N, C-alpha and C positions, 0 to 999 in steps of 0.2 A: 746549451739549451737556447737556441735561437728563436725557435719557432713556436715551439709550445710552451707558453708562459703559465707560471704558477702565480696566481693572484689571489687575493682575498675579495670576497664579494660582501660589501657592506649594506646595511639596512637603509643607508642614504641613496643607494643605487636603485633600490626596489620601490621606495615610499617617499611622498612629500610629507614631511611631518611639521606640526605646528604646537606651540605651547602655550597655553591659557590657564588662568586661576579663576575660578568662578565660585561665588557664595551660593550654596545650594539653598539657604533659607529665604533669601531675598532675590535669587535668581539674577545677580548682578555679576558682571565681569570685572575683575580686579586688574590693577595695574601692577604687572609682575615686576616692574622696574622700581617700584617704591622702595625706600631705603629699609623699611622693617620687613617688606614682603619677600624681596629679591633673595636674601640668605636662607630664607626658609624653603623657598621653591627649589633653590639650587641644591640644598641639602637633601630634599626629598628625591629629586632627580637623580643624584649621585649615590644616594645611599645604596647600600648591599642589603638584600633579604638575608634572613638567618641562613637559609639554604645555601645561598651563594657564599656567605661567609664560611660555612663549613666545607664548602668545596674549595675555596681559598686555602683553608688550613691543610685540606688532603693533599692540595698541589704544591704548596710550598716547599721550596728546596731546602736543604739543610745547610744553610750559609754560615760561615764563619768570618772571623775578623783576620787581619792580616798585618804584617809588619808596618805597612804605611799608615794604618788606623792607629795601631798602639803606639807608634813612635812618633805621632803626628805634632808638629810644634806650631801653635797658632801665633799669628802675629799680634801686635799690640791691639788689645781689645777697644772696640768702640762700639758706639751705638748706631746700627744700621736704621735709617728712618724708614717709616712704612712706605713712604713713596718710592724709595729706591728699591723695594721688593715688588714693585708692580710691574717691571717689564726687563727684558734681557739688556744688559749693558752694552750689546753689540748691535741690537736691532730692536724692532718694536713688539716682538713675540711676548704675550702676557701669559702663557701656558707652557708646560714642560719646562719650567725653570729649575736649574740647579745652582745651589749655593756652594762656593768653595768654602770648605771649613777651614781652611788654612790662612786665607786672606780676606774672605767676606765678598769676594767677587761673585756677581749673579749672570749667569749666561744660560742660554737656551740648549736644551739637550739635542739628541741625534733626531732626525725624523723617524717616527715609529709607525709599526703597522696599526691599522685601525684609523687612520686619518689624522693622527697626531703630528702637528707641524714642529719642525726644528732645523736650525742652521748649523748646530755643532759648535756653537761660540763657547761652551763650557769645555769642550774637548781642546778646542784651539787654545783657551786659556791655559789648560793643563799643559799642553804641549809647549807653550811659551814660557810658562813660569815654573815648571817642574813640580807643581801642586798636583797632588794625585787624588785626594779624597773630597767628595762633593755628595751633598743630600738634595733630594728633590723636593722643593717647598711645597708642593701640593699634595704630598703623600704623608706629611707629618701629621700625627694624630696626638690628641692629648696624653694618650697611654704611653708616648714615647717610642712608637713605632714609625719607621719611614724607609724609603728607598735609599740605601747608600752605595755609592758606586766608587771603586777605586780605579781609575784611569790607567795607573801604573800596572796593575794586575790585569786590567781590562775585564773586571767581573764584579758581580754583587757581593757586598759585604754587609756585616752588622757591626754597629758601634754602640758598645755598652755604656758609653759616656756621652751620648748623643745630648742629652738634656744639659750637661755642662759644657759642651762644645757650642751648642746653640746660644746658651746664655752668655757666652763670651761675645757674642755679637748682638746682644740685647734682645734676643728671641726667646720668648717663654712659651714652654710646651702647652702649659695651661691654656694659653690664649690661641693656640693654633686649632685650626679645623681642617680635616682631610677634604680637599676639594677637587682632587683628580685621581684617576685610577693608578693603582700602584702597577709596576711591572709584571707581578705575578697575576694581577687581575686582566691586565691587557694579554698576557699569554694565554690565560684561559679562554678569554673571549676570542682570541685569534684561533686557537686550536679547534674551538667549537664551530667556527666559521669558515675554516681554511677550504679554500675551493680552487679547483681549476678554472680557468677561463673557459667560457662556453664556447669560444671560437680560438682559432690559431690566429697567430699575428698577421697572416695573409688574408685573414677574413672568413677561412672555411669554418663552417658548423661543425662540432664535434656531435656525432650521431649517437643519441641514447640507444641502447641496446636492451633487450628483454628476452626472457625464456630460461629454460633449464641451464643451469651452469652459469648464469648471467645475473645472479642476484648479488646486490649490494649489501654491505654491513654498515649500519648506522654508527657514527662516532659517538661514543659515550663521553667524549671529552678526553683528549690524549689517549685514545685507544686506536690510532690508526696503525701502530705498530702490530697489534694483534689482528687487526682486518686483513692488512697486506699478507702476512705470514699465512692465516687461515686459507685466504683465497688460493695462494700457490699450492698449499698442501692438499686440499681438495680437489684441485684440478688433476692430481696424480691418480692414475689407475689404482694404485695400492690402497690410497685412503678412500677412494670412491667405493671401490668393491667391499671395503672392510666396514664402512660406516653408513653408507647409503643402501639400506635394504628396505624398501618400502614394503614388502610382503610379509617381513617378519615383525612380530611383536616386541616391544620394548621390553627389556629385562624388568622382573618384577622385584623392587628394591623398596626399603623401608623410607628412604629419603632421596628421590630422584635428583634433587638439587646437588647432591654431594656424590653422585654417581658419575665417573667420567665416561663410561660407556653410554649412558643415557645422554648425556649432554653432547657428546661428539656424534651420536646417532641422529639427535635433533638438528645439530648443525648440519649434518650431511643431508638430510631431508630438506631443509631450509634452502640450501643452496642448489640442490639439484632437481627438486620436484618441479620448480617453475611456478609453484602456486603464489609465491611472494614477489616474483619478479614482473610487476605490473606498473604501468604509469600512475604516479600519484595524480589523483583527480583534484586535490586541493589546490585551488588557484593561488592560495597565500603562500605556497611553498616557493613557487617559481613561476613568473608570469610568462616567460618565454618558452621554456623547455620543461616538460613533465618528465622528471626523473622518478627513481624509486624512493620509497620511504625508507626502505632498507630493514634488514633484520636487526634487531638489538642484541649482540652477544653478551648481555649482562651476567647471566647465569655462568656460562662458560668462563668468563673472564673472573668472576668471583672465585670459582672452583680452582682454576689453575693458578690463582693467585693466592690462594688460602695458605697462610703460613708462611709466605715467601716474603722476605724483607722488602724486596723492590716491586714485584708484581701485584702485591695486595694494595698498593697505592694508586692515586690517580694521576700520578706523575707520568710524563712521556718515557718510554723505556728502549732499550736496545733491541731491535727486532730479531737480530740473530741469537741473542741471548735467549730471548723468549722461545725461538725455534728449538734450541737445545733443551730447555726446560720442557717442553712439550714432548719431544722425544724421550726424555727419561720418564715422565709420567706415563706415557703410552706403552712404553717397554716394560714397566714393571706392572701394569695392568694385566688382567687376564684375557686370554684369547682363546675361549673354548672350542673343542671340536675342530671343524675343518677351518675356522677363522684363522687367518694367519695375521701376525703382527705386521702392521703397515710400514713401520719404521725398518724392517729387514731390508727393504727395496733401497735403502740409503745406505746401508752399512757396506763396509769393504775393509780390506786389510792393508795398511801401509807397512813397508818392510824397510828397515834401516840397516845399513851395511856399514860396519866399522872395520877399518884397515890400519893395522899399525904401519907407520911411515917407515920403521927401521926393519922388523922382521917380515913385514907383509903378510901377516897372519890375519884372517878376518873373523868377523862374528856377525851373524844376521840375528836380528830381532823383530818381531811382528808386533803390530799394535792395531787393534780394530778400532774404527772411527765411522762417523756418519758425515763427516763434512771436512773440508780442507781450508786452510787460511792461505791467502796469497797476499804477500807485501808489495804494494803497487810503488816501484820506483818513482820518486818525485825528481822529474828531470826539467829543470827551469827552461822556460821558453827563450830562445835567443832571437832577437828582433834585428832586422836590416836597419841600417841607419836612415835608409829611405822610407821606412814605414814606421815612423814615431806614432802616428795616429791610429794604429791598429787596436782593436778591443784588447783589454788587459787580460789576456789568458796565460796565467803563470807558468803552466806546466805543459810540457811536451805531451801529445797522446802516446801511449804504450800499448802494445798488443797483449792479448791473453797469452799467446805463446812465450812472449818475453817473460811473463809472470810465473809461468809453469815451468820454463827453463830455470828461472831462478830458485825455485822451490826444488828443482831436482838437481841442482848443480852440487858436487861435493863440496865440502868446506873443512877446515882445518880445526880440530878441538885438541885442547891441552889435557892430555890424559896420560897415565903411566901404563905401559903395556905390561899385562900379568904374565906374559910368556918370557920376553927379552928384558923386561925391567927398563927399557928405554923410556925417557921422557921427551923424546922427539914429537909426541903427538899421534893423533889419528886422522884420518880422512873418513868424514861422515857423509853419507848420501842417503836420502829417502826416497823411495820410488814405489809405485803400486804393486802389490802383491796380487791382489784382485782388483776388479772394477765393480762399482755398484750398477744398479739399474738406473738410480737417479743421483747424479753427482752435484752435490751441494758445495759452493764455492763463495766464501765470504773474502771480499776484497777490503783490505785494510789502507785506507788513505789518510793516514794521520801525520801531522807535522806538530812541532812545539813552538808556540809563540808566546813569549814572556813567561815561560816554564808552564804554560797550559796547553794540554792536548787539544789540538783543533783539527776537524776534520776538512780536508781540501778536495776541491773537484779536479781530480785528474782523470782525463778521458781513457778509458780502456776500451780498445777496438776488439770487439768480439764479432765472430764470424756469424752470419745468419744461416748459412748452409752447414750440413754435418761436417764433422772433422775428426780426425782420428787421434787416439791418445796412446797408440801401440809403443811409441818410443819411450814411454814413461813407465812401462812394465818392467819389473824387476826380473832378472835371468835366475837369481836365487844361487845357491852354492855351486860353484863350478868344480869339475873334476881335478883341476890342476891348484885349487885353493886348499890352503891348510887353515884349520879352525883353530881360534884361540881356546885355551882351556877355559872349561866352565868355572865361573865364579862360586864360591862356597856359599850355600844358602845363609842369610844373615839370621842369626838367633835373636830371641827377644833379649834385649839388653837388661843386665841385672840393676836393680835400683840400690844405690849406695846412699843411706840417709846421711845427712849432715851430723858429724860426730858429736858438735857441741850442743846442737838442739836435741839429739837423740839421747844424750846424757842428762840434759835438763829435764826431759820429759820422764826418763826413768827414775830420776831422783825424785820426782813427783808420785811415784808409785805406779805409773802406768805399765802394763805389761809390754814387751817388745813388739808383738804383733801389731798391737793398738797404735804404738809409737810409729812404727814404719807405715802403718796405713794413713795416719794423720799427716805425717810430713809429706808422702807422696801426693795427697789430695790437695794439699796447701803451697805446693812448689818448694819443699824442701828447703825453706831458708829461715822460718820464723817458729820458735817454740811456741809463741804466745797464740799465734793464728793456729798452729796445729793443736794446742790444748782447747781452744774454742771449738774446733772442728769435732773433738772427742766428746765434748760435752753434748753437742748436738746429735751425735750419732751414738750415744752411749747404749741406746737400747736397740741398736742394729742387732738381727739374729746372728750376722756373721762378723761381728766386731772383733771377735777373738780367732777368726781364721786366718791363716797366713796370706800376706799380700800377694795377689794375683795379677800379673801383668799382662795376662791373655784377655780373650773376649769375656764381656760382663758374664757372670754366672759360672765362671770356671772354664776349664779347658773345653769341656764337651758341650757346654752350654744347653745341656739336656732339660734343665729345670726351667728354662726361660720360656718354654712353649708347653708346659704341664697342661694337659686338657682340663684338670680341675681348676687350676688356677685360672685358666681362660673363661671357663664357665662361670667362675665367682665374679670376675670383672664384666662379663657379659649379663650377667644378672643385675649389675648396677647400671646397666644402660650404655656401656662403652662398647664399640665396634670391635671385631677380631683384629683388624690391622692395628689400632690403636692399642689394644690390649697386648698383644705380641711385642710391639715396639716398646711399652712401659715395662715389660717384665724383663726384656732384655737390657734396659738401661739400668735396672735396679737389681740385677742379680738374681730375679725370680721371686723377690718377696713382694707379697700382695699388697701390704699396706703401704709400702713405698711407692709401689706402682700406681696406687690411686692417687698419692700425693703428686707423682710425676704427671699424671693425666690431668689433673686440675690445674697444674702449672704450665702445661703445654696444650691448651685447648684446640689449637689450630693445626697441630702436627698430624698428618694424615695416617702416620703408622707404617707398618710393613705388610705388605700384601703378598699373597702366596707365590705370585709370579716373580717377586722381586728377588734378585739374587739366584733364584733357581734358574731363571731363563739364561742368565750369563753363564751359570755353572755348566748347564747343559750344553751350551755352545762351547764352553771351553773344552768340555771332555768329548765333544763330538769330532770326528774326522773332517766334517764338511766346515770351510771357511766361509763367512759371509762374501757376497759378490761372485765374480766369474774372472777366470784368468784366461779366457778364450780371446782370441783375436779373429778379425779385427774388432777393436774396441772403438766403435764410432758413436759419438755423442753429437746433440743438436740442441741449441738453447730453446727451453721450453717457457721458461718465466722468469721474472726478475723482480725483485723489490727495490724500488729507488727510494732515494732519501734527500730531503731539501733541507739544509741547515748546517751550521758550523759544528754541530755537536750531535752525536747519535742519540743523546738523551733529550733532545729538543727538536723543533722543527717538525716536518710532516713526511709522512711514509705513504707510498702508493704502490700497487702492483701492476705489472704488464704481463699477460699471459697470452700465449698462442693459442688462438681458438679456431675450430673449424665451424663457421658460420653457416646458417642455413642458406643455401642458394649461391654460396661464394667459393671460388677455388683460385688460389691456393689458401690455407689457413691465414687468418687476419690476426693482428695484434689487438688486444682489448684491454683497455685502462680501467683499472678498478681503484676508484677514489673515494674510499668509505662507500657511501650508498649510492654513488653515481657510477654508472658502468657505461662507458662510451667506446667507440670504435677510435683507435689512436690512428692518428695520421702522420706522426713524424717520429717513430719509435727509434729509427735509426740513431737519431741525436741523443735521445733519452738514455738508451742502454748503455752508452758510453759512461754513465754516472751512476750505474746501479751499485747498490750496497751487497746484495746477495743475489746470486745466480743459481738457478736450477736448470742443469742440464740432463736430459733424457737420452738413454742409450737407445739407439735406433738400429735395426738390422740393416745390412749392406743392400739387400733388395728391395729395401723400401724406398730407397733414395733415387 
């Protein structure tokens, strides 16, 4: 990314700021450097509002301790004088200071986004001394919270004994005041302000674009992963035809905020009507280029994240995981009448071929998918001796064809042949049985540094012109191939209760069926835990029924969707999907279903289309996708990621658009609410995280 730079635009770049204190009663300007007034002013300026504190809680990572913190041995205790805490021991910096908890050395941190300076003297001290754990002085609060960093793990940590460790150096928590933003607070601020430079490095302006299909999505704070995926999906004809229907009324539902159809229809209208793609006339937003305000996808984000452990938070997430989650929600939702499931255009069949290396018999199995993963090989760059000053590109570029070849190459797996009994192993190869209309490719570019997975930038060369995938089409079972015998269907394993625990429970007078149920529910290890379970479930109507290891509610499961029971739960205010899920989970018992519903308020339940859609496809002779050739694809859009982790950094989308009055199609950058014409896409697409390839007819090329 040599020309198109990703940079943060700061308030300091837009405004000249001045700080003053004034007494409103006597209209006198006060000296803010006064010894009594200075700490008060500083505290007010750097204090968080209640709403920002709540945002910080929502964004906070789930930090843990590590062996270097737990096993840390501090050197001989001494009192660090207050004057020694004023600046870095290696330079004159007086902020972003990190105290080594092992020896008491004070060094400045790394230069950070948002204008915080640093010369990495704390890191240099850790490298020289081998000491790993440091605390950021300005982040310490009287409550005992602070930024703890382990340089050996290269990650943030927590220290449950921070107060004791600081007291070792004469620093008392009760006397400390937080004077600087924590790492989490700086990350929040950066994600809210993250911006692409408005010019390329060669001085060219990035031209803002407006119109239908050119509407930006406002960043809600760490929501760029949602914006980039949504833009790519709604650019596809299948999504546009399904959800952009300006002449049709929205569905009539009791709560539109919880209806996926309504929210996706709103999103389709917002992105493609063009009503919201207009320059922002507010001069305070940007003094040089008037971009859009952008649509705020708050309701859609809340809906698709409801009940999900990760997407319900305000933290950055994996864009590809969100794509898969969206596909799941849309597939199981209803598509009445002539409306088609838009995710069908992404589905295809991948066929796996196993061949015994001894008897050469084969087995073909099929798996329906909506995307593929490619592992990008990490080939370290080899520099010539006469080029020591070249930029530090660590990895050599690889081509998309190399990655696809690796995916389709046969590999050896250790299995026992059911036909000849050989342990020589099998040759396994995966190829396409059918091709989708839209092929989604996730490029995995990960390596492990200090036992931590880190995303690395490996250039992947993807052709801009159409290319064929015919060579990756499976030929299927050939006339001269013999098939391996079919494996017997696995039966439901019988449950064998622990003999000692069972005897103990029966000795207490519990019937056999109850004992087996209790042991199965509590892990089959402890009679006391099973006894407690029995006392809690003694009033269950099916407590004396034999243990059933099949689906909840019996083999047939007929009682779980009893219309009368559904009606009873509906009268209590529960929706049909939630009621059906609760009855299924509780074996059809209404009282337990009510308890389950109250304990799972965010569960969306089972929709009519869930399961049924997959079942219909499973019993249908039609497989998703097409096996016809030529299978020609062309890159349509990409999701790009900047950062060392897919759960941090920033996501943007590049989409091929036919702009009015231009020929051929141009690449457009969607960076949250900013929509601009991309000028150096060739360099950016090498570092994409998710690729969307559209199948194109031969005659259109």
